[in-house]
C-alpha positions in Angstrom: 64.2 221.3 54.5 62.4 220.5 51.3 63.8 218.4 48.4 62.5 217.9 45.7 64.1 215.4 42.4 63.2 216.4 38.7 62.8 213.7 35.8 63.3 214.7 32.2 64.7 214.3 29.2 68.0 215.7 28.3 67.5 218.6 26.2 64.2 219.7 28.4 66.2 222.0 30.6 65.8 220.6 33.8 69.1 221.2 35.3 68.6 224.9 34.6 64.9 225.2 35.7 66.6 223.3 39.0 69.2 225.8 39.0 66.9 228.9 38.5 64.7 227.4 41.5 67.3 227.5 43.6 68.5 231.0 42.3 64.9 232.3 43.5 64.8 230.3 46.9 68.4 232.9 47.4 66.6 235.8 46.2 64.4 235.3 48.6 66.5 234.4 51.8 67.1 231.0 51.7 69.5 228.4 51.5 69.4 226.1 48.0 71.6 223.6 46.6 70.4 222.2 42.8 72.5 219.6 40.7 71.8 216.8 37.7 72.2 213.4 37.7 73.4 211.9 34.9 73.3 208.4 32.5 74.2 208.7 28.8 75.1 212.8 28.0 72.8 213.3 25.3 69.6 214.7 24.2 66.5 212.9 24.8 68.3 210.6 27.8 66.9 210.7 31.0 68.0 213.0 33.5 67.3 213.5 37.6 67.8 216.5 38.6 67.4 217.5 42.8 67.2 220.6 44.4 67.0 221.3 47.9 65.6 224.1 50.1 66.2 225.4 53.5 66.5 228.4 55.8 69.7 227.3 57.3 73.0 226.3 55.3 72.4 222.9 53.5 75.3 220.0 54.1 73.6 217.1 52.6 75.7 216.8 48.8 74.3 213.3 48.0 70.6 212.3 45.9 67.4 213.1 47.0 66.3 209.6 47.6 62.2 210.7 49.9 61.6 213.8 48.3 58.7 216.1 48.9 58.4 216.8 45.5 58.2 215.0 42.3 58.5 217.1 39.1 58.1 215.2 35.6 59.1 217.2 32.9 58.3 214.3 30.0 55.3 212.9 30.6 56.7 209.6 29.0 58.3 209.5 32.4 55.4 209.6 34.5 55.7 206.1 35.6 55.5 204.4 39.6 59.6 204.0 39.7 60.1 208.1 39.1 58.0 207.9 42.3 59.9 205.8 44.1 60.7 206.9 47.8 58.0 210.2 47.9 57.4 210.8 51.8 53.4 210.9 52.7 51.8 213.9 51.9 54.0 213.9 48.4 53.2 217.2 46.0 53.6 215.7 42.0 54.3 218.5 39.6 53.6 217.2 36.1 53.7 217.9 32.0 50.6 216.2 30.9 48.2 217.3 28.3 45.3 214.7 30.0 42.8 216.1 31.8 42.0 212.6 33.4 44.2 212.8 36.4 44.9 209.4 38.6 47.2 209.8 41.7 50.8 208.9 41.0 51.7 207.0 44.4 49.8 206.8 47.6 51.9 208.9 48.9 50.9 211.7 46.5 48.3 214.2 48.0 48.4 217.3 45.4 49.3 216.6 41.6 50.0 219.8 39.8 49.5 218.8 35.7 49.6 221.4 32.7 50.5 220.8 29.3 53.9 222.3 29.3 54.8 221.7 26.0 52.0 223.3 24.2 53.3 226.6 26.0 56.7 226.0 25.2 56.0 225.7 21.7 53.4 228.6 21.4 56.5 231.2 23.3 59.6 230.0 23.1 58.8 228.2 19.3 60.6 225.0 20.5 59.6 222.3 22.9 61.7 223.5 25.7 59.2 223.3 29.1 61.7 223.8 31.4 60.3 227.9 32.6 56.8 226.9 32.0 57.2 224.0 34.7 58.6 226.7 37.3 55.5 228.7 37.3 53.3 225.3 37.7 56.3 224.4 40.5 55.6 227.6 42.0 51.3 227.1 41.8 51.6 223.0 43.2 53.7 223.6 45.8 53.3 227.2 47.1 56.5 227.0 48.2 57.8 230.2 46.7 55.9 233.0 45.1 56.8 233.6 41.0 58.9 237.5 41.8 62.2 235.4 42.7 61.5 233.1 40.0 61.2 236.0 36.8 63.6 237.7 38.9 66.4 234.4 38.9 65.2 233.8 34.6 67.1 237.5 34.3 70.4 235.4 35.2 70.2 233.2 32.9 68.2 234.8 29.9 68.5 238.2 28.0 66.5 239.9 25.6 63.4 238.6 23.5 64.4 235.2 25.0 64.2 236.0 28.7 60.4 237.9 27.7 59.5 235.0 26.1 61.0 232.5 29.0 58.8 234.5 31.4 55.4 234.7 29.5 56.2 230.9 29.4 56.7 230.4 33.2 53.6 232.8 34.0 51.3 230.9 31.9 52.9 227.6 33.7 51.4 229.1 37.2 48.1 230.2 35.4 47.2 227.2 33.3 48.3 224.6 36.0 45.7 222.9 37.3 45.9 221.7 40.8 44.1 218.5 42.4 44.5 217.8 46.1 44.0 214.4 47.6 42.5 213.5 50.8 45.0 211.1 52.9 42.9 208.0 51.9 43.8 205.8 48.6 
């Protein structure tokens, strides 16, 4: 089983992103569980979202304390606390416009970063970064291809909104830069 924890803010689509990814894993023939944890339920408040994927049924329903992957949807949330518990060999998927990348935690061995805000503004017209980050997640983790993600998007959007979100996800995949660190800090 692989576990991911997403950190974002209310209104950025983190919950929906986890549900789209869960749907994509199911389309691939796997099992998935996605659920959020809210503090103050309002736009802009910090939100944590959890995703588990497996080739076997998932029975675990608690929060993800030791993720294999951490995805940060809001650049202001790229801080040490949000990487607590990440497993050795961990993966970080970051929304940032910065091209100067440092290792966010000693256990992180792979970092993918993309300027999801710029892509979302160009493709969707609003700074809702979730679908762009789906592409970044796919490219950085290598855990699934874009085809099931694009298919899963059709369960949440239609028409021109679907087309815009597909473009955002594809650009997220194409424009994500991936850095691999060796095991030494």
